[in-house]
N, C-alpha and C positions, 0 to 999 in steps of 0.2 A: 391899556385898560386891564385892570386885574380881572381874572376869571374866578368864578365860584361854580362848583359842580354840585348837582343835587339829583336825588332819585325821588320821584313822585309817581303816584298812580297814573297810569296812562290816561285815564278818563279826566284827570285834573290838569293836564299839560296846557290846554287852551285857556283854562281859567287862570292858572298861574301866570301865563304869558300876558294875558290881558291886564291883570292887576299890576304886575311889575312894570310893564310898558306904559301903564296909565300914570305912573309917577314920572312925569316928563323929564327925560334925560338921566334917569337913575341907572338904568341898565337895559341892555338888549338881551333877549332870551332866544336861545336856539337849541334845537335837538337834532340828533343825527337821523332819527327815524321815528315815525309815528308809532311804531310797535315797541319802542324802547322807552322806559320811564326815566331816562337820564336826560337832564338838561344842563345847559351852561348859561350862567349870567355873565355878561361882559359888563362889569360895573364901572361907572364913570369915576374918574380920579376924584378923590376927595369926598366921595359919597358912600364909602365902604360901611361906615357905622349905620347909616340909614338903610342900606341894603341888608345888613345883618339883622336889624330890628324887623324889617319886613319879612325876612326869611323865617324868623322866629314865629311871627304871627301866622304866616302861611303854613309853617310846620304843624302848628296846633289845628289849623283849619282844614288842611288838605293831606297831611302826612308827609309833606316835603321834608327830606332828610339830606343833610350835607354829606357828600361822599368825596373820595379822592378822584382825581382826573382818571376817567376810564382809559385803559391802556390802548384801546383802538380809536380813541377820539382824534379826529382830524382837525388840524388848525384851519383857520379861514385862509382862503387863497389870497395872496397879495394882489392888489389892484394895479 
């Protein structure tokens, strides 16, 4: 799954997560900490354009901004 990283106001993280995950199978959203305004979208293969379009709308609505992968971001643990 390709990842996209964003910064968003902390008070908007729950809203963004709810909207993104409401698009069934589009992406999974995670954050390292409730105090950080950085989130990762794990985007489903083949749905990158749809995710990009949604990110643009959420950017206008919530201030979501694409960022580079934070240097201290941890990968998901293998199962």
